[in-house]
Backbone bond lengths (Angstrom), bond angles and torsions (degrees), N, CA, C in turn:
res aa  C-N    CA-C-N  psi(-1)  N-CA   C-N-CA  omega(-1)  CA-C   N-CA-C  phi
1 M - - - 1.461 - - 1.506 109.82 -
2 R 1.367 115.91 143.80 1.463 120.87 176.98 1.505 107.95 -135.34
3 F 1.351 116.78 118.29 1.451 119.08 173.29 1.518 109.58 -148.31
4 T 1.317 114.98 161.23 1.463 120.42 -179.23 1.500 109.36 -118.12
5 S 1.324 116.31 157.75 1.453 121.43 177.86 1.515 109.00 -137.60
6 G 1.343 116.23 170.71 1.454 119.66 -179.35 1.502 112.00 107.37
7 R 1.325 116.64 166.51 1.451 121.45 -174.80 1.525 111.21 -63.15
8 G 1.346 113.45 133.37 1.465 119.23 177.02 1.516 114.72 79.71
9 R 1.330 119.08 -1.37 1.451 120.67 179.74 1.509 110.29 -101.42
10 V 1.323 115.78 155.88 1.457 121.56 -177.30 1.504 109.39 -117.05
11 R 1.297 116.05 133.54 1.462 119.70 175.09 1.516 108.10 -71.12
12 T 1.343 115.77 126.00 1.467 120.12 -173.47 1.513 114.32 -113.49
13 A 1.336 120.23 -14.09 1.448 119.91 -175.09 1.513 110.42 -107.13
14 L 1.319 114.14 153.30 1.454 119.58 174.92 1.516 108.75 -89.47
15 F 1.342 116.14 146.37 1.459 117.67 173.38 1.513 108.47 -137.78
16 T 1.330 114.33 156.73 1.451 121.05 -175.56 1.497 109.54 -115.41
17 V 1.328 116.91 133.98 1.446 120.96 177.63 1.509 107.98 -109.10
18 L 1.335 114.96 120.38 1.466 121.62 178.78 1.513 107.48 -103.98
19 T 1.300 116.89 116.67 1.444 120.07 -179.23 1.517 110.24 -105.17
20 A 1.311 115.65 119.32 1.461 119.94 -179.41 1.530 109.16 -82.70
21 A 1.297 115.35 142.66 1.476 119.52 176.18 1.523 109.49 -66.62
22 L 1.303 115.23 148.10 1.453 119.87 -179.36 1.517 109.74 -85.71
23 F 1.300 114.12 117.98 1.469 120.58 179.60 1.514 108.66 -107.16
24 A 1.283 116.02 173.98 1.474 120.66 174.09 1.495 107.51 -58.07
25 G 1.287 117.51 134.34 1.467 120.64 -174.84 1.493 111.15 108.54
26 G 1.355 117.10 -15.00 1.455 119.23 171.20 1.508 115.14 78.55
27 T 1.369 119.95 44.49 1.466 120.92 175.18 1.514 109.05 -64.26
28 T 1.329 116.61 137.17 1.465 120.55 -178.76 1.516 111.80 -99.73
29 A 1.343 116.09 161.44 1.454 120.86 179.05 1.519 110.06 -64.27
30 T 1.334 116.27 145.18 1.459 121.80 -177.84 1.514 109.61 -122.72
31 T 1.323 117.96 135.74 1.454 123.11 176.28 1.524 108.43 -112.09
32 T 1.347 116.39 126.17 1.462 120.49 178.07 1.509 109.12 -122.11
33 A 1.309 116.20 149.25 1.457 121.83 179.32 1.513 109.34 -119.52
34 T 1.321 117.06 136.98 1.453 122.46 -179.55 1.512 109.16 -112.31
35 A 1.322 116.84 131.95 1.452 121.19 -178.59 1.518 110.57 -61.07
36 A 1.313 117.65 132.82 1.445 122.79 -179.57 1.509 110.06 -84.06
37 A 1.341 117.01 129.69 1.456 121.31 177.24 1.509 109.94 -74.69
38 P 1.348 118.34 154.97 1.447 120.19 176.60 1.523 111.19 -56.92
39 V 1.315 116.35 145.30 1.459 121.04 178.38 1.516 108.60 -64.94
40 A 1.340 117.38 133.00 1.464 121.36 179.09 1.531 109.32 -62.72
41 K 1.307 115.49 134.89 1.458 120.57 -179.35 1.514 111.03 -70.09
42 Q 1.308 116.77 135.94 1.448 121.96 176.19 1.515 109.34 -110.88
43 G 1.320 117.76 126.54 1.458 120.29 179.41 1.514 111.84 138.21
44 P 1.333 117.31 -173.02 1.461 121.52 -176.03 1.522 113.33 -62.19
45 T 1.314 115.10 157.36 1.454 122.79 172.66 1.515 108.75 -75.93
46 S 1.330 117.23 127.69 1.459 121.59 177.56 1.520 110.68 -100.65
47 V 1.323 116.07 131.94 1.457 122.67 -176.15 1.520 109.68 -117.35
48 A 1.323 116.69 140.00 1.468 121.43 178.85 1.521 109.83 -129.29
49 Y 1.324 116.72 113.31 1.470 121.40 169.48 1.531 107.43 -79.97
50 I 1.319 116.22 133.25 1.460 121.08 178.55 1.523 110.19 -117.49
51 E 1.311 116.25 123.64 1.466 123.18 174.89 1.522 107.67 -76.99
52 V 1.312 116.77 94.02 1.467 118.78 -174.88 1.514 113.91 -73.43
53 N 1.330 118.01 -7.63 1.466 119.77 171.89 1.525 111.02 -67.02
54 S 1.336 116.16 -21.33 1.459 118.82 -177.48 1.526 114.34 -133.62
55 D 1.336 118.12 -19.43 1.462 120.65 -173.24 1.523 112.16 -128.52
56 S 1.309 115.38 159.51 1.462 121.58 -177.45 1.533 112.10 -92.31
57 M 1.320 115.09 138.69 1.452 120.47 173.60 1.531 111.37 -59.17
58 L 1.312 116.52 -28.80 1.470 119.64 -175.48 1.530 112.38 -67.15
59 N 1.339 117.81 -16.82 1.459 119.98 176.06 1.527 112.16 -56.55
60 V 1.318 115.81 -31.57 1.469 120.65 -176.21 1.521 111.50 -63.73
61 G 1.302 116.60 -33.97 1.469 120.88 -176.12 1.520 114.52 -85.28
62 K 1.326 117.29 3.47 1.467 120.00 -175.08 1.524 114.65 -93.66
63 Y 1.339 116.12 4.12 1.450 119.67 -176.83 1.534 110.65 -119.79
64 K 1.321 114.43 127.45 1.452 122.03 176.15 1.531 108.47 -124.48
65 L 1.334 115.27 161.53 1.447 120.59 173.48 1.526 109.74 -82.20
66 A 1.320 116.22 133.75 1.455 119.95 178.78 1.526 111.77 -59.96
67 N 1.328 115.58 -36.69 1.458 120.96 179.02 1.522 109.61 -92.98
68 G 1.307 117.77 102.46 1.450 121.67 174.83 1.511 115.43 101.04
69 G 1.326 117.66 -22.77 1.463 120.36 176.13 1.495 116.92 79.59
70 G 1.345 118.12 11.36 1.457 119.82 178.87 1.509 111.90 -70.69
71 N 1.346 117.53 158.67 1.463 122.04 175.71 1.518 110.10 -62.81
72 V 1.319 116.98 137.41 1.460 119.64 170.26 1.518 109.57 -65.34
73 F 1.348 116.49 -47.32 1.458 121.18 -174.85 1.523 110.75 -102.86
74 D 1.315 115.46 136.11 1.458 122.56 -178.57 1.524 112.52 -101.37
75 V 1.332 115.96 -28.25 1.472 121.89 -176.60 1.521 107.91 -133.13
76 A 1.343 116.28 130.41 1.470 122.21 173.33 1.511 108.58 -114.90
77 V 1.320 116.28 131.85 1.466 121.17 -176.78 1.524 109.58 -113.66
78 I 1.324 116.17 122.32 1.459 122.12 175.18 1.530 107.92 -74.04
79 F 1.329 116.67 117.36 1.458 120.68 -178.08 1.529 109.52 -114.93
80 A 1.308 118.69 112.01 1.455 127.47 1.27 1.525 107.75 -158.65
81 A 1.345 113.70 149.89 1.452 120.43 165.89 1.532 108.31 -77.75
82 N 1.324 116.46 172.00 1.464 120.19 -178.22 1.508 112.65 -128.95
83 I 1.340 114.55 154.54 1.449 121.09 166.37 1.528 106.76 -100.39
84 N 1.326 116.02 109.10 1.451 123.63 -178.43 1.528 110.65 -102.27
85 Y 1.337 115.16 171.87 1.475 119.14 -178.49 1.518 110.57 -129.09
86 D 1.338 114.95 125.77 1.457 122.54 176.66 1.514 107.79 -89.11
87 T 1.353 116.57 109.26 1.463 119.38 -176.31 1.515 113.63 -71.35
88 T 1.328 116.85 -20.44 1.466 120.04 177.36 1.517 110.93 -78.69
89 K 1.326 116.23 -49.82 1.460 121.02 179.52 1.526 112.62 -81.22
90 K 1.333 114.77 -13.66 1.472 121.28 -177.23 1.530 111.13 54.51
91 S 1.310 113.89 52.17 1.462 118.97 179.90 1.528 109.89 -149.16
92 A 1.321 114.46 155.46 1.470 121.13 178.18 1.527 109.93 -82.84
93 Y 1.324 115.25 150.35 1.464 119.20 175.47 1.514 109.47 -146.13
94 L 1.330 115.33 154.66 1.456 122.16 -179.86 1.518 109.50 -81.94
95 Y 1.330 115.98 129.42 1.462 122.14 -175.44 1.515 111.10 -125.74
96 F 1.340 116.18 139.41 1.457 121.95 175.64 1.539 108.17 -118.38
97 N 1.335 117.09 124.08 1.457 116.86 173.67 1.528 108.95 -72.17
98 E 1.309 117.89 176.52 1.463 120.76 -172.08 1.527 112.58 -62.60
99 N 1.324 116.37 -32.11 1.464 119.12 -177.83 1.535 111.88 -76.92
100 V 1.320 115.92 -40.40 1.476 119.45 175.02 1.524 109.29 -64.75
101 Q 1.344 116.08 -44.03 1.460 119.93 -179.98 1.527 111.40 -60.64
102 R 1.333 116.25 -38.01 1.466 120.61 179.31 1.535 110.67 -62.56
103 V 1.319 116.23 -43.09 1.474 119.41 178.07 1.531 110.38 -61.61
104 L 1.317 115.87 -46.17 1.469 120.33 -177.91 1.531 111.68 -65.58
105 D 1.332 116.08 -43.31 1.459 119.18 -179.00 1.526 111.46 -67.28
106 N 1.318 116.39 -24.87 1.455 121.12 179.45 1.533 111.32 -107.97
107 A 1.310 114.57 39.52 1.467 120.07 -178.36 1.525 111.78 -55.90
108 A 1.315 117.92 -33.00 1.462 120.80 -177.69 1.513 112.00 -61.20
109 T 1.328 117.16 -30.55 1.462 120.31 -178.14 1.531 113.38 -110.53
110 Q 1.340 118.00 -15.41 1.457 121.21 -176.06 1.530 113.82 -108.28
111 I 1.318 116.60 -24.54 1.463 121.59 -175.01 1.513 112.15 -116.95
112 R 1.328 116.84 -48.14 1.467 119.74 -175.54 1.533 113.30 -60.57
113 P 1.356 119.00 -36.19 1.467 117.21 178.09 1.537 112.81 -60.90
114 L 1.332 116.60 -34.00 1.466 119.15 177.24 1.518 110.41 -70.80
115 Q 1.317 116.08 -45.48 1.461 119.78 179.83 1.517 111.48 -62.53
116 A 1.326 117.42 -33.81 1.466 120.97 179.04 1.525 110.57 -64.85
117 K 1.329 117.09 -25.12 1.459 121.70 177.82 1.536 111.90 -88.11
118 G 1.332 116.24 -0.73 1.457 120.40 -179.49 1.512 114.58 92.19
119 I 1.335 117.13 11.81 1.456 122.61 179.81 1.529 109.56 -92.39
120 K 1.315 117.96 125.62 1.451 122.11 177.51 1.528 109.72 -76.66
121 V 1.319 117.30 142.55 1.467 121.99 -179.95 1.520 109.10 -120.86
122 M 1.322 115.65 117.79 1.459 122.67 -179.28 1.529 110.32 -111.18
123 L 1.316 115.06 162.47 1.460 122.82 176.60 1.527 109.32 -114.00
124 S 1.329 116.30 120.19 1.457 119.63 174.78 1.514 109.44 -84.46
125 V 1.329 116.27 142.67 1.465 121.85 178.11 1.523 108.09 -122.60
126 L 1.326 115.21 129.64 1.464 123.45 -166.74 1.530 109.59 -133.13
127 G 1.337 116.22 148.16 1.452 119.97 173.51 1.519 111.93 -61.61
128 N 1.354 116.14 164.58 1.478 118.95 -174.92 1.524 111.91 -142.80
129 H 1.339 117.29 37.69 1.479 123.29 172.18 1.525 112.92 61.88
130 Q 1.322 117.15 27.26 1.472 119.51 -177.23 1.536 113.38 -117.73
131 G 1.334 117.02 3.22 1.450 120.86 178.40 1.511 114.66 97.29
132 A 1.325 117.10 -15.71 1.470 121.14 -179.33 1.524 109.56 -89.98
133 G 1.321 116.03 135.66 1.449 121.11 177.29 1.516 109.77 -155.39
134 F 1.308 115.99 173.10 1.467 120.58 -178.63 1.529 112.21 -69.79
135 A 1.332 115.95 -17.58 1.470 119.29 -173.45 1.519 114.85 -97.40
136 N 1.353 118.05 2.04 1.477 116.24 -177.59 1.533 113.63 -130.22
137 F 1.321 117.14 27.05 1.465 116.85 170.08 1.530 108.88 -64.03
138 P 1.339 117.74 131.88 1.466 119.75 -172.31 1.524 114.37 -73.84
139 N 1.338 116.27 -21.09 1.463 118.70 -178.95 1.536 109.81 -157.73
140 Q 1.315 115.19 175.13 1.456 120.99 -176.25 1.531 111.48 -66.62
141 T 1.305 116.90 -34.88 1.467 121.01 -179.98 1.527 111.39 -61.42
142 A 1.328 115.79 -46.27 1.471 120.31 179.89 1.520 111.03 -66.02
143 A 1.321 116.87 -40.37 1.461 121.10 178.55 1.510 111.05 -62.55
144 S 1.320 115.94 -44.42 1.472 121.30 -177.87 1.541 109.99 -66.68
145 A 1.329 116.92 -36.36 1.475 120.17 -179.54 1.530 110.52 -64.55
146 F 1.325 116.54 -40.18 1.473 117.92 177.90 1.519 111.16 -71.17
147 A 1.324 116.86 -38.43 1.466 120.31 175.87 1.514 111.11 -58.33
148 K 1.331 116.19 -37.48 1.477 120.59 179.25 1.537 109.78 -66.10
149 Q 1.313 118.28 -37.75 1.455 120.28 177.98 1.552 110.37 -62.46
150 M 1.310 117.66 -42.28 1.468 121.53 177.87 1.516 110.32 -65.15
151 S 1.315 116.00 -43.76 1.458 120.30 178.78 1.521 111.59 -62.18
152 D 1.311 116.72 -41.56 1.472 120.43 178.90 1.525 110.88 -62.72
153 A 1.334 117.41 -38.12 1.464 120.55 178.72 1.524 110.90 -65.16
154 V 1.311 117.08 -40.59 1.470 121.06 177.88 1.520 109.84 -60.37
155 T 1.322 115.45 -44.70 1.470 120.75 -179.06 1.523 111.82 -67.82
156 K 1.329 115.85 -47.74 1.470 121.07 -176.32 1.524 111.61 -60.97
157 Y 1.313 117.01 -42.02 1.467 119.97 -172.46 1.532 113.18 -102.23
158 G 1.330 116.10 4.63 1.452 120.06 175.68 1.530 112.98 65.80
159 L 1.325 116.07 43.44 1.468 121.65 -178.90 1.538 110.15 -90.06
160 D 1.324 113.83 171.73 1.469 119.19 -175.96 1.533 112.43 -107.54
161 G 1.324 118.17 0.46 1.448 118.10 176.81 1.517 113.70 158.63
162 I 1.342 114.86 -174.92 1.460 124.05 -174.60 1.522 109.83 -127.46
163 D 1.332 115.64 138.27 1.444 122.79 174.69 1.530 109.06 -113.29
164 F 1.334 117.17 129.86 1.458 122.36 179.23 1.527 110.04 -95.01
165 D 1.333 116.93 127.14 1.455 123.02 178.55 1.518 108.62 -133.27
166 D 1.325 116.38 98.29 1.454 121.59 -173.38 1.530 110.83 -88.71
167 E 1.334 114.94 70.45 1.465 121.84 174.95 1.518 108.78 -125.66
168 Y 1.346 115.13 157.80 1.471 123.42 170.20 1.526 113.93 62.05
169 A 1.305 118.21 22.00 1.466 119.52 178.93 1.520 111.48 -72.98
170 E 1.340 116.37 -35.09 1.476 122.09 -173.97 1.517 110.05 54.76
171 Y 1.328 114.06 59.01 1.454 120.89 179.84 1.536 111.73 -52.27
172 G 1.327 115.48 135.78 1.455 122.49 -178.67 1.519 113.46 99.62
173 K 1.347 117.27 -20.06 1.444 119.81 178.03 1.525 110.69 -67.42
174 N 1.316 117.77 150.28 1.480 124.23 -178.95 1.521 112.17 58.16
175 G 1.325 115.37 29.29 1.478 119.29 177.09 1.518 113.51 75.60
176 T 1.315 118.37 14.06 1.468 120.87 178.72 1.507 110.78 -76.53
177 G 1.330 116.28 163.67 1.450 120.81 -178.47 1.527 112.55 -82.18
178 Q 1.299 114.68 166.63 1.458 121.92 173.31 1.546 108.52 -81.72
179 P 1.332 116.71 163.93 1.471 119.02 178.09 1.519 111.91 -55.09
180 N 1.326 115.36 139.64 1.449 120.97 177.68 1.534 110.24 -123.75
181 A 1.296 116.33 170.68 1.459 121.09 -171.68 1.525 114.26 -73.28
182 S 1.344 117.43 -28.16 1.454 120.03 -170.40 1.532 114.41 -97.25
183 S 1.316 117.41 -21.22 1.446 121.26 -167.74 1.525 114.22 -57.26
184 F 1.333 117.19 -54.24 1.472 118.94 -175.80 1.512 111.67 -67.56
185 V 1.299 116.41 -37.06 1.464 120.08 176.31 1.538 109.67 -59.26
186 N 1.313 116.32 -43.05 1.464 120.00 -179.38 1.538 112.24 -65.75
187 V 1.324 117.04 -42.59 1.466 118.68 -175.55 1.524 110.65 -72.94
188 V 1.335 118.07 -37.92 1.466 119.94 178.12 1.519 110.79 -68.51
189 T 1.325 116.93 -41.51 1.459 120.08 178.67 1.521 110.83 -60.38
190 A 1.338 115.58 -43.71 1.458 119.42 -179.47 1.528 110.90 -66.23
191 L 1.333 116.54 -42.64 1.467 119.50 -178.13 1.524 111.10 -64.57
192 R 1.324 117.04 -41.99 1.459 118.76 177.82 1.530 111.11 -64.08
193 G 1.309 116.71 -33.16 1.453 119.22 175.01 1.508 112.94 -65.00
194 Y 1.327 116.55 -38.82 1.460 120.73 178.80 1.533 112.24 -75.77
195 L 1.328 116.38 -30.28 1.464 121.21 -176.30 1.537 110.67 -124.21
196 P 1.315 116.87 68.33 1.473 118.74 -173.79 1.521 114.23 -64.36
197 N 1.315 117.94 -24.19 1.460 120.81 -174.42 1.526 114.39 -117.97
198 K 1.333 116.04 15.24 1.463 120.52 179.57 1.529 110.24 -103.93
199 L 1.327 115.26 171.45 1.459 120.93 177.81 1.520 111.58 -84.62
200 I 1.307 116.76 140.44 1.465 123.17 171.75 1.522 106.68 -132.79
201 S 1.337 116.42 127.91 1.457 120.94 -178.11 1.529 111.33 -128.16
202 L 1.322 113.94 158.91 1.458 120.94 -178.44 1.535 109.90 -123.63
203 Y 1.316 115.56 117.27 1.460 122.30 168.47 1.535 103.86 -79.61
204 N 1.299 116.97 107.20 1.464 122.71 -162.07 1.527 112.99 -74.75
205 I 1.339 114.86 73.91 1.449 119.50 -175.60 1.526 108.98 -152.31
206 G 1.329 116.59 156.10 1.458 120.80 174.25 1.508 114.10 85.09
207 P 1.330 116.88 175.03 1.463 121.55 -178.14 1.526 113.64 -58.13
208 S 1.316 117.46 -33.72 1.466 119.16 -177.91 1.518 112.03 -63.35
209 A 1.318 117.48 -36.33 1.450 121.00 -175.90 1.522 113.40 -64.01
210 S 1.333 116.40 -20.73 1.465 119.65 179.70 1.531 111.12 -105.82
211 R 1.319 117.05 11.89 1.462 121.41 -179.61 1.529 109.55 -128.93
212 L 1.327 114.69 66.10 1.458 120.78 -175.11 1.528 113.11 -100.36
213 S 1.314 116.55 -1.92 1.461 119.76 -176.89 1.519 109.90 -137.81
214 Y 1.347 115.74 136.51 1.463 120.63 177.54 1.517 109.92 -160.26
215 G 1.310 117.30 137.20 1.458 122.41 175.42 1.518 114.29 56.61
216 G 1.311 115.73 34.53 1.462 119.94 179.84 1.514 114.09 84.02
217 V 1.333 117.72 1.43 1.454 121.75 178.76 1.526 109.69 -108.03
218 D 1.325 116.89 124.05 1.458 122.33 174.68 1.520 107.57 -113.53
219 V 1.343 116.01 120.66 1.459 120.30 -174.47 1.534 113.98 -89.34
220 S 1.318 117.67 3.69 1.455 120.14 -176.72 1.520 111.94 -52.10
221 S 1.318 116.83 -44.08 1.462 121.16 -176.09 1.521 112.92 -71.29
222 K 1.322 117.30 -10.67 1.458 120.54 179.13 1.528 112.05 -81.30
223 F 1.335 116.82 -9.02 1.461 121.43 177.16 1.527 110.43 -93.28
224 N 1.314 115.24 145.98 1.461 120.70 170.88 1.512 111.25 -87.00
225 Y 1.351 115.40 -38.03 1.464 121.00 -175.32 1.518 110.48 -139.82
226 A 1.326 114.37 155.25 1.463 122.03 167.31 1.512 107.16 -146.90
227 W 1.346 115.83 145.05 1.465 118.74 -176.87 1.516 112.66 -140.42
228 N 1.336 112.84 156.68 1.456 123.86 175.80 1.536 108.54 -66.19
229 P 1.327 119.41 129.75 1.460 121.31 -177.34 1.526 115.01 -91.81
230 Y 1.335 117.73 1.44 1.466 120.14 -172.60 1.524 109.66 -107.54
231 Y 1.332 116.05 104.65 1.462 121.47 -172.23 1.516 111.80 -68.17
232 G 1.330 113.53 140.71 1.438 120.84 -177.91 1.500 114.33 83.79
233 T 1.349 117.05 9.24 1.458 121.13 -177.69 1.526 110.91 -128.94
234 W 1.330 114.09 171.79 1.449 123.07 173.92 1.511 108.28 -116.90
235 G 1.334 117.54 126.73 1.466 121.34 178.76 1.501 110.64 -160.15
236 V 1.308 117.37 117.30 1.471 121.39 -178.04 1.528 108.84 -74.94
237 P 1.351 118.08 121.58 1.476 119.89 178.51 1.529 111.72 -59.07
238 G 1.333 115.64 138.78 1.446 120.90 -177.46 1.519 112.81 -85.08
239 I 1.317 115.18 65.69 1.453 121.05 -179.29 1.531 108.05 -140.09
240 A 1.301 116.92 143.57 1.454 122.11 -174.90 1.522 111.16 -81.63
241 L 1.334 114.53 70.35 1.466 121.74 173.42 1.523 108.20 -116.54
242 P 1.315 117.70 154.41 1.475 118.93 173.59 1.517 110.93 -64.24
243 K 1.305 116.03 158.65 1.475 120.00 179.83 1.514 112.42 -56.11
244 S 1.320 116.59 -28.56 1.474 120.56 -178.98 1.517 112.77 -62.43
245 G 1.331 117.27 -20.69 1.463 121.45 -178.27 1.530 113.55 -106.00
246 L 1.323 118.39 7.27 1.452 121.67 -174.14 1.525 112.68 -114.18
247 S 1.338 115.78 142.00 1.458 121.51 172.30 1.520 109.41 -122.10
248 P 1.314 118.03 97.11 1.463 120.16 172.55 1.529 111.82 -72.22
249 A 1.326 117.28 -22.32 1.459 121.89 179.21 1.517 110.56 -88.96
250 A 1.330 115.63 143.24 1.454 121.41 175.97 1.508 108.78 -148.90
251 V 1.327 116.54 129.27 1.478 119.45 -179.43 1.521 110.56 -132.06
252 D 1.328 114.56 144.35 1.456 122.72 171.85 1.528 105.77 -100.40
253 I 1.314 117.48 112.11 1.450 121.12 -174.70 1.517 112.97 -59.83
254 Q 1.325 117.00 -26.05 1.468 120.37 -179.52 1.528 113.09 -94.10
255 A 1.349 117.15 -3.07 1.471 118.32 -174.98 1.537 114.23 -136.05
256 T 1.319 117.37 -33.46 1.464 119.58 -179.01 1.534 110.00 -77.42
257 P 1.323 118.78 128.57 1.472 120.89 178.31 1.522 111.10 -56.64
258 S 1.334 116.27 144.85 1.447 120.25 -177.90 1.531 112.09 -62.64
259 G 1.333 116.44 -31.33 1.465 119.16 177.40 1.516 111.42 -65.16
260 T 1.348 116.39 -37.57 1.469 119.83 175.74 1.518 110.78 -67.10
261 A 1.335 116.46 -41.97 1.469 120.21 177.28 1.512 110.73 -57.98
262 A 1.323 116.77 -41.74 1.466 121.65 -179.71 1.539 110.88 -66.35
263 S 1.330 116.85 -44.78 1.467 119.02 -178.16 1.521 111.65 -67.36
264 L 1.327 117.19 -36.93 1.462 120.75 176.64 1.529 111.07 -66.64
265 A 1.320 116.79 -36.14 1.467 120.30 177.43 1.526 110.03 -67.10
266 Q 1.338 116.70 -43.09 1.450 120.24 179.01 1.536 110.32 -61.48
267 R 1.312 116.32 -42.22 1.474 120.01 179.22 1.517 111.07 -65.94
268 T 1.338 117.15 -36.76 1.469 120.61 176.43 1.516 110.34 -56.63
269 V 1.323 116.49 -45.60 1.465 120.98 -178.40 1.530 111.15 -71.91
270 S 1.317 116.81 -46.42 1.461 119.20 -174.28 1.523 112.29 -68.02
271 E 1.344 117.31 -28.69 1.462 119.38 179.98 1.533 112.39 -97.90
272 G 1.334 116.77 3.79 1.460 120.28 170.15 1.517 116.71 78.87
273 Y 1.340 117.47 27.46 1.467 119.47 177.40 1.531 109.81 -89.52
274 G 1.342 115.04 153.39 1.458 119.51 -169.17 1.504 116.87 -106.40
275 V 1.336 118.59 5.17 1.468 120.66 -177.59 1.527 108.74 -139.98
276 Y 1.341 114.92 146.76 1.464 122.06 177.13 1.521 107.72 -133.44
277 L 1.330 117.07 119.02 1.466 122.99 -172.21 1.529 112.49 -99.14
278 T 1.338 115.42 133.27 1.468 121.00 174.16 1.514 109.92 -129.17
279 Y 1.317 114.50 158.40 1.463 122.63 -178.25 1.534 108.82 -141.49
280 N 1.328 115.93 149.25 1.465 121.26 170.66 1.536 113.14 73.30
281 L 1.316 117.81 40.78 1.463 119.70 172.34 1.521 107.56 -75.38
282 N 1.327 116.46 113.22 1.452 120.33 -175.79 1.521 110.75 -103.95
283 A 1.322 115.77 -174.43 1.459 121.07 -176.84 1.513 110.93 -73.19
284 G 1.330 115.39 161.59 1.448 120.84 176.72 1.532 111.39 93.24
285 D 1.307 114.76 174.37 1.446 121.77 -175.60 1.527 110.42 -81.88
286 R 1.335 116.33 105.31 1.469 121.32 176.49 1.528 109.91 -109.05
287 S 1.305 115.99 25.36 1.473 119.48 -173.73 1.524 112.54 -63.49
288 S 1.341 118.06 -31.10 1.456 119.27 178.17 1.520 110.95 -62.59
289 Y 1.333 116.05 -45.50 1.451 119.63 178.29 1.537 110.49 -68.33
290 V 1.307 116.54 -46.67 1.465 119.79 -178.41 1.528 110.43 -60.13
291 S 1.323 116.58 -36.96 1.479 119.94 178.42 1.523 112.45 -62.85
292 S 1.339 116.12 -26.74 1.468 118.84 -179.01 1.522 111.09 -60.17
293 F 1.354 116.40 -33.17 1.464 117.15 177.46 1.527 113.15 -99.64
294 T 1.320 118.59 -28.21 1.473 118.03 178.29 1.535 111.92 -67.84
295 Q 1.330 117.70 -30.22 1.452 120.01 175.69 1.520 111.41 -59.24
296 K 1.322 115.76 -39.62 1.475 121.08 -179.88 1.515 112.23 -78.53
297 L 1.327 116.09 -39.48 1.471 119.69 -176.26 1.527 112.17 -76.30
298 Y 1.349 116.69 -39.73 1.457 120.95 -169.53 1.535 113.91 -127.89
299 G 1.315 117.89 -1.60 1.456 119.59 -178.41 1.493 114.12 68.43
300 S 1.348 117.14 30.70 1.465 120.94 -176.37 1.517 109.85 -149.66
301 N 1.320 115.91 147.88 1.462 121.38 168.30 1.507 109.67 -71.80
302 A 1.323 114.56 164.17 1.472 121.27 174.33 1.522 109.39 -101.99
303 V 1.301 115.41 144.61 1.451 122.23 178.68 1.528 108.30 -118.32
304 Y 1.325 115.78 131.86 1.473 121.92 -178.37 1.536 109.16 -100.73
305 T 1.335 115.79 132.40 1.453 121.70 174.81 1.508 108.63 -123.53
306 P 1.324 119.49 113.58 1.461 121.43 -177.74 1.528 112.71 -59.06
């Protein structure tokens, strides 16, 4: 329970009084207080991509709403694992650079603290200039094999899902194929089969983003979220998801002006969209900037706790 007393103060917490019946022996009435949980946040889901080559995942958990104490951010995305290409085996494989691997290996201190606060932690997977990408798997078997690698990583490191980012693949390099119509549908279908209850999101860019349907199968509904990839702009992702799963707004905390972040947040609310995407949350107190959009999204300033 939390309440204040004294002149000019308002009691803010609820408390329960349990009165015991008086039995022989003279039992007296007892008053107990129960700690009040933070008020559940009402409003869009806030997402934070973290560049783990330079910044800590723990930054995401350092921001609360002044009103109610809810987390500012609901989803933290590890940016980024890669889809690499083995020129000997002629197959794609999931790769972690040393910084991503360090986060995963230290999940107990880098991931679990966020999850304990109710923040979901996803892994973004990105092309790596080697010709391999989500859009050029040559057949269903190859697509499913890579989906299994992503699924295994989610399971091994206790993650909450996978984010697809089809950039920097350089399709055709190392003798790889160009994007085809079936590849992304196959890999998303396989991944959803392996991870029926986890999050899957689409960074709405690249050849994969325009290849969501093949052979009578449309994978749009297999995604939980999709977002605009162009920071500082408004753009509704071209995927058949409800507004609750879409983020037309995208901001770079280190580059997008706070006034733009605020206006994009206001538009998110006024047009009924359910997600707000941020990138580049770095160390230190950024609560002034973060408050520029939380005021519009949730009617509250953000509070930073180191």
